C-alpha positions, -999 to 999 in steps of 0.1 A, spaced: 0 0 0 11 36 -6 18 57 24 -7 85 20 -12 94 57 19 98 79 20 104 116 48 122 134 49 124 171 71 149 188 76 163 223 69 199 232 105 203 241 120 185 211 137 202 182 119 205 149 142 179 133 118 150 134 90 171 118 114 183 91 123 147 83 86 136 82 77 165 59 104 155 35 91 119 35 56 131 28 68 153 0 83 122 -17 50 103 -17 25 132 -18 12 122 16 -6 141 43 14 147 75 -3 147 109 19 160 137 11 153 173 29 174 199 28 159 233 35 171 268 29 156 302 13 173 333 29 173 367 17 146 391 -10 161 413 -40 150 431 -70 167 447 -64 194 472 -61 177 506 -83 185 536 -67 210 559 -44 191 582 -40 196 619 -6 211 615 -5 244 598 30 241 585 22 209 567 -9 225 552 12 254 539 38 231 524 11 212 505 -5 243 492 29 256 481 35 223 462 0 226 446 8 261 436 41 250 419 22 223 401 -3 248 388 25 271 377 42 242 359 9 234 341 6 270 329 42 269 318 38 236 299 7 247 282 24 279 270 53 259 256 29 235 239 10 263 223 43 280 212 57 247 198 24 242 178 26 277 163 63 272 154 57 238 138 28 251 118 49 280 106 77 255 96 54 232 78 38 261 59 72 266 43 79 229 37 47 211 27 11 219 19 -8 188 32 -5 188 70 -24 191 102 -10 198 137 -26 187 170 -15 188 206 -21 165 235 -15 172 272 -19 139 291 -1 119 318 23 91 308 -3 64 313 -25 80 286 2 86 260 -1 52 244 -39 56 239 -35 91 225 -9 79 199 -29 48 191 -60 68 183 -41 87 156 -20 58 144 -51 37 137 -60 63 110 -25 66 96 -4 44 72 29 49 89 44 65 121 78 82 119 101 79 149 128 105 143 161 111 162 147 134 189 119 110 198 143 80 196 165 98 221 136 105 245 136 75 269 104 87 286 82 95 256 98 72 230 88 38 243 52 50 250 49 62 213 62 28 201 36 11 223 8 31 209 18 32 173 34 -2 166 22 -27 192 -14 -14 198 -24 -9 161 -5 -33 139 6 -3 118 42 0 107 68 24 122 98 39 104 127 47 128 150 73 114 182 76 136 204 106 137 225 109 105 203 86 85 192 95 50 154 93 54 136 81 23 104 63 12 121 54 -21 151 33 -11 172 19 -39 186 -11 -19 167 -27 9 178 -55 33 149 -76 46 157 -95 78 135 -126 73 122 -152 97 92 -175 91 71 -156 116 40 -135 115 59 -103 124 83 -106 95 55 -114 71 36 -83 82 67 -62 78 71 -74 42 35 -68 35 35 -33 49 67 -25 30 55 -39 -4 55 -5 -21 90 2 -9 103 -32 -19 86 -33 -53 101 1 -62 136 -7 -50 164 -16 -74 176 -44 -52 160 -63 -23 183 -86 -3 162 -111 16 185 -122 44 182 -152 67 206 -159 96 212 -195 104 181 -207 87 170 -243 94 157 -265 66 124 -279 77 93 -294 62 73 -266 76 83 -230 86 113 -222 65 107 -251 41 133 -271 23 147 -240 7 146 -212 33 135 -179 19 124 -192 -15 87 -189 -8 88 -153 4 112 -144 -25 86 -158 -49 59 -137 -32 79 -105 -35 88 -113 -71 51 -115 -80 48 -80 -67 75 -67 -89 104 -67 -64 139 -76 -76 149 -102 -50 180 -122 -41 182 -145 -11 212 -145 13 215 -172 39 242 -162 63 259 -181 92 259 -162 126 293 -176 136 283 -171 172 273 -134 167 238 -120 174 216 -120 143 212 -82 145 249 -78 142 251 -101 112 222 -82 95 238 -48 102 271 -59 87 254 -73 57 236 -40 53 270 -23 52 284 -49 27 254 -45 3 252 -7 6 216 -9 18 195 23 22 170 7 46 164 -23 67 129 -40 70 123 -62 100 95 -77 121 92 -63 156 92 -93 180 83 -95 217 54 -95 240 39 -65 258 63 -70 287 92 -67 262 82 -34 246 105 -11 265 133 -37 261 126 -36 223 128 2 223 160 2 242 174 -26 220 165 -6 189 182 25 203 214 6 213 215 -13 180 211 19 160 237 38 180 262 11 175 255 6 138 256 27 106 227 51 105 200 35 84 162 39 85 146 9 101 111 -2 90 93 -22 117 60 -39 117 42 -60 143 
């Protein structure tokens, strides 16, 4: 499918780099860009009953006053960021909308999910990738809770939705199959697709007697120019082998399935961050 509706989530205190990257991607595919700017309120409860000790009451009221001040400050920043991003986008791209969300961390995933459900793709740019508080919650809402794909664009990566050479990390699992399906437009338009399997086992089911041949045939029917690479791990993690192969084949993008349960989501986000930081900067297309 073509990506005609793209979501970009950014924090109120982030730079405009992620939005600029997303606007450039939308311009490539003539897509609408929806920007969601997020901020979290301070933790606060209801005003307590007047305690017996006057000093304790004053301390609580002062804390409450500071929380209200922070709320006003955060809202002012959120509104200013919204105005700045709208001004930026007016100069970069014509099809866009900008929304803001002020919610506690427990509600971030739901707020993102609501918008991602009506988008084709969510962009996770370098600023969001570097935000260990907001980043995992956005991944939860956009990738795990919707089944929609996410494109991770690390710092220094050349972001594109028209990659010339793509490496697909393949396993005979639902997540990898969904990643391939969601990336079909990218793969069919690429000059070269390297379908890469690490330590594939020959079985009657799963990988089959010729690992990768079945999905290569599937991609070929969709117009992709596919070659199959079966690589030994030699005791190295599969991600390391894939990253090195991406370097060796001059890949412009990596397509992979996002594996893991709900309990592994933050570990996935941390793993993606560490993997990207240690490897050459390439866009990473993930689907669940």
